[in-house]
C-alpha positions as a Markdown table, in Angstrom:
| # | Residue | x | y | z |
|---|---|---|---|---|
| 1 | Met | 195.1 | 48.9 | 108.6 |
| 2 | Cys | 196.0 | 49.8 | 112.2 |
| 3 | Val | 198.8 | 52.4 | 110.8 |
| 4 | Arg | 197.7 | 53.4 | 108.0 |
| 5 | Met | 194.8 | 54.9 | 110.1 |
| 6 | Lys | 196.7 | 57.0 | 112.5 |
| 7 | Ile | 198.1 | 58.4 | 108.9 |
| 8 | Thr | 195.1 | 59.8 | 107.4 |
| 9 | Leu | 192.7 | 60.7 | 109.6 |
| 10 | Pro | 195.9 | 63.0 | 111.0 |
| 11 | Val | 195.5 | 64.2 | 107.5 |
| 12 | Lys | 191.9 | 65.0 | 107.4 |
| 13 | Tyr | 191.6 | 67.6 | 110.0 |
| 14 | Leu | 194.8 | 68.7 | 108.6 |
| 15 | Ile | 192.5 | 69.7 | 105.4 |
| 16 | Ile | 189.9 | 70.1 | 107.6 |
| 17 | Ala | 192.1 | 72.9 | 109.3 |
| 18 | Val | 192.6 | 74.2 | 106.5 |
| 19 | Phe | 189.7 | 74.7 | 105.0 |
| 20 | Leu | 187.8 | 76.0 | 108.2 |
| 21 | Phe | 191.1 | 78.5 | 107.8 |
| 22 | Ser | 190.3 | 79.8 | 104.6 |
| 23 | Ala | 186.7 | 80.2 | 104.2 |
| 24 | Ala | 187.7 | 82.4 | 107.6 |
| 25 | Asn | 190.3 | 84.3 | 105.7 |
| 26 | Leu | 188.3 | 85.0 | 102.6 |
| 27 | Tyr | 184.7 | 85.9 | 105.2 |
| 28 | Ala | 187.9 | 88.2 | 106.8 |
| 29 | Gln | 188.5 | 90.4 | 103.8 |
| 30 | Lys | 184.7 | 89.9 | 102.4 |
| 31 | Ser | 182.9 | 91.2 | 105.5 |
| 32 | His | 179.4 | 91.5 | 102.7 |
| 33 | Leu | 177.6 | 89.3 | 101.6 |
| 34 | Phe | 174.5 | 89.5 | 100.7 |
| 35 | Phe | 172.1 | 92.3 | 100.5 |
| 36 | Ala | 167.9 | 92.2 | 101.4 |
| 37 | Ser | 165.8 | 95.8 | 100.0 |
| 38 | Pro | 162.3 | 96.9 | 99.7 |
| 39 | Val | 161.8 | 98.5 | 97.3 |
| 40 | Ala | 159.3 | 100.7 | 94.6 |
| 41 | Glu | 158.0 | 101.5 | 91.4 |
| 42 | Val | 156.7 | 102.8 | 88.8 |
| 43 | Val | 156.0 | 100.5 | 85.8 |
| 44 | Met | 153.7 | 100.4 | 82.8 |
| 45 | Tyr | 152.3 | 96.6 | 81.8 |
| 46 | Gly | 151.6 | 96.8 | 77.9 |
| 47 | Arg | 148.6 | 99.6 | 77.1 |
| 48 | Ala | 147.5 | 98.7 | 80.8 |
| 49 | Pro | 147.6 | 102.4 | 83.0 |
| 50 | Pro | 150.7 | 103.1 | 85.1 |
| 51 | Ser | 151.0 | 100.8 | 87.9 |
| 52 | Ile | 153.2 | 101.5 | 90.9 |
| 53 | Gly | 153.9 | 98.7 | 93.0 |
| 54 | Tyr | 155.8 | 97.6 | 96.1 |
| 55 | Gly | 158.8 | 94.4 | 96.6 |
| 56 | Phe | 161.3 | 93.4 | 97.9 |
| 57 | Met | 165.1 | 91.8 | 97.1 |
| 58 | Phe | 167.4 | 89.7 | 98.1 |
| 59 | Gly | 170.8 | 88.4 | 96.9 |
| 60 | Ala | 173.9 | 87.3 | 97.2 |
| 61 | Glu | 176.5 | 89.2 | 95.9 |
| 62 | Asp | 180.4 | 90.6 | 95.0 |
| 63 | Asn | 180.9 | 92.2 | 91.8 |
| 64 | Val | 178.3 | 90.1 | 90.2 |
| 65 | Ser | 175.5 | 89.6 | 92.3 |
| 66 | Ile | 172.3 | 86.9 | 92.1 |
| 67 | Gly | 169.1 | 87.1 | 93.8 |
| 68 | Val | 165.3 | 87.1 | 93.8 |
| 69 | Lys | 163.0 | 90.1 | 93.7 |
| 70 | Gly | 158.9 | 90.0 | 94.3 |
| 71 | Ile | 156.8 | 93.3 | 93.3 |
| 72 | Tyr | 152.8 | 92.9 | 94.3 |
| 73 | Ala | 151.8 | 96.4 | 91.0 |
| 74 | Met | 148.5 | 97.8 | 91.2 |
| 75 | Ser | 146.9 | 100.6 | 88.8 |
| 76 | Phe | 146.1 | 104.0 | 89.8 |
| 77 | Glu | 143.2 | 103.5 | 88.5 |
| 78 | Glu | 140.9 | 101.5 | 90.5 |
| 79 | Asn | 140.3 | 98.1 | 89.9 |
| 80 | Asp | 142.3 | 97.9 | 86.7 |
| 81 | Leu | 144.9 | 96.1 | 86.8 |
| 82 | Thr | 146.8 | 94.1 | 89.8 |
| 83 | Thr | 150.6 | 92.4 | 88.8 |
| 84 | Leu | 152.4 | 90.2 | 90.5 |
| 85 | Glu | 155.9 | 89.4 | 89.4 |
| 86 | Ile | 158.5 | 87.0 | 91.0 |
| 87 | Thr | 161.9 | 86.5 | 88.9 |
| 88 | Ile | 165.9 | 86.0 | 89.2 |
| 89 | Phe | 168.8 | 88.6 | 88.1 |
| 90 | Phe | 171.1 | 88.7 | 87.8 |
| 91 | Arg | 173.6 | 91.5 | 88.2 |
| 92 | Leu | 177.3 | 93.9 | 87.3 |
| 93 | Tyr | 178.6 | 95.8 | 88.9 |
| 94 | Leu | 179.5 | 97.6 | 86.0 |
| 95 | Ser | 182.4 | 100.7 | 88.0 |
| 96 | Gly | 184.2 | 98.1 | 90.7 |
| 97 | Ala | 183.0 | 96.3 | 94.1 |
| 98 | Glu | 179.0 | 96.7 | 95.5 |
| 99 | Ser | 179.0 | 100.2 | 94.3 |
| 100 | Gly | 178.4 | 103.1 | 91.1 |
| 101 | Leu | 176.9 | 102.0 | 87.4 |
| 102 | Phe | 175.6 | 98.3 | 87.3 |
| 103 | Ala | 173.3 | 96.8 | 85.1 |
| 104 | Gln | 170.6 | 94.1 | 85.5 |
| 105 | Leu | 169.1 | 90.9 | 83.2 |
| 106 | Thr | 167.0 | 89.4 | 85.0 |
| 107 | Tyr | 164.0 | 86.6 | 84.3 |
| 108 | Gly | 160.5 | 85.4 | 86.1 |
| 109 | Phe | 157.0 | 85.6 | 85.4 |
| 110 | Ala | 154.2 | 87.9 | 85.9 |
| 111 | Ile | 150.8 | 86.9 | 86.9 |
| 112 | Phe | 148.0 | 89.1 | 85.8 |
| 113 | Ser | 144.5 | 90.7 | 87.1 |
| 114 | Gly | 141.7 | 92.9 | 86.9 |
| 115 | Glu | 139.5 | 94.7 | 83.8 |
| 116 | Asn | 141.9 | 95.5 | 82.3 |
| 117 | Thr | 144.0 | 92.6 | 81.3 |
| 118 | Met | 142.7 | 91.7 | 77.9 |
| 119 | Ser | 144.6 | 94.8 | 76.2 |
| 120 | Leu | 148.1 | 93.2 | 77.5 |
| 121 | Pro | 150.1 | 91.0 | 76.1 |
| 122 | Ala | 148.7 | 87.8 | 78.5 |
| 123 | Glu | 145.6 | 88.0 | 79.7 |
| 124 | Ser | 146.4 | 85.7 | 82.7 |
| 125 | Gly | 150.4 | 85.8 | 83.3 |
| 126 | Ala | 153.6 | 85.3 | 81.1 |
| 127 | Phe | 157.3 | 85.6 | 81.1 |
| 128 | Ser | 158.8 | 87.9 | 82.3 |
| 129 | Phe | 161.9 | 89.6 | 81.7 |
| 130 | Gly | 164.2 | 92.4 | 81.0 |
| 131 | Leu | 167.6 | 94.9 | 81.2 |
| 132 | Thr | 168.0 | 97.3 | 84.5 |
| 133 | Ala | 169.7 | 99.5 | 84.8 |
| 134 | Gly | 170.6 | 101.7 | 87.6 |
| 135 | Trp | 173.4 | 103.1 | 90.6 |
| 136 | Arg | 173.9 | 101.8 | 93.8 |
| 137 | Phe | 174.8 | 104.4 | 96.3 |
| 138 | Pro | 176.7 | 103.1 | 100.1 |
| 139 | Leu | 175.5 | 104.9 | 102.8 |
| 140 | Gly | 177.9 | 104.1 | 105.4 |
| 141 | Arg | 179.3 | 100.0 | 105.6 |
| 142 | Tyr | 175.7 | 99.0 | 106.2 |
| 143 | Phe | 173.3 | 101.0 | 103.8 |
| 144 | Phe | 172.9 | 102.1 | 100.3 |
| 145 | Ile | 170.4 | 103.4 | 98.1 |
| 146 | Glu | 169.7 | 102.4 | 93.5 |
| 147 | Pro | 167.5 | 104.0 | 91.4 |
| 148 | Tyr | 166.9 | 102.5 | 88.5 |
| 149 | Val | 164.7 | 101.7 | 85.6 |
| 150 | Arg | 164.1 | 99.3 | 83.1 |
| 151 | Ala | 163.0 | 97.9 | 80.0 |
| 152 | Gly | 160.9 | 94.4 | 79.1 |
| 153 | Tyr | 158.5 | 91.9 | 78.7 |
| 154 | Pro | 156.1 | 92.3 | 80.1 |
| 155 | Tyr | 155.9 | 96.1 | 80.6 |
| 156 | Tyr | 157.2 | 98.7 | 78.2 |
| 157 | Gly | 159.7 | 99.9 | 80.5 |
| 158 | Gly | 159.2 | 101.1 | 84.8 |
| 159 | Ala | 161.6 | 103.2 | 87.1 |
| 160 | Gly | 162.2 | 102.5 | 90.5 |
| 161 | Leu | 164.2 | 103.4 | 94.1 |
| 162 | Ser | 165.1 | 100.5 | 96.4 |
| 163 | Thr | 166.7 | 101.6 | 99.7 |
| 164 | Gly | 169.1 | 97.8 | 101.7 |
| 165 | Val | 171.0 | 96.7 | 104.0 |
| 166 | Arg | 174.4 | 94.8 | 102.8 |
| 167 | Phe | 175.0 | 91.9 | 105.4 |
């Protein structure tokens, strides 16, 4: 029994060492694993007046990214419509690694409040899904700017700008 332990223990240490070396090597090759970004946008929810929104995005990135985005939007007209939209996104960079043209699918929910909620597809809330297209402009090694447009449901469309940091 002791001989068996002495044989398997070095093998276990070898496997762990190989795993750690591989992970360190992968990390050295790929210096940016995540990104965080504040967001500002103008969006049209149903027949309500345009809303201006701000929020935050956080994601894990490679040529394909996945993450979470939250937007709080207020109508241009006072007390007309307020929206909280939280979505999960799946992004594909079409022109290379973490820069250039991207297409993004989003899915989540939107919660509405205000006087104009009756003109929306749902009175108090709805599932949210859509397609976003944009362009990521790298600003050095860590920072970026992304202008984008989006269309989907329960919004007709929107346009925005995000600025962020990669880490």
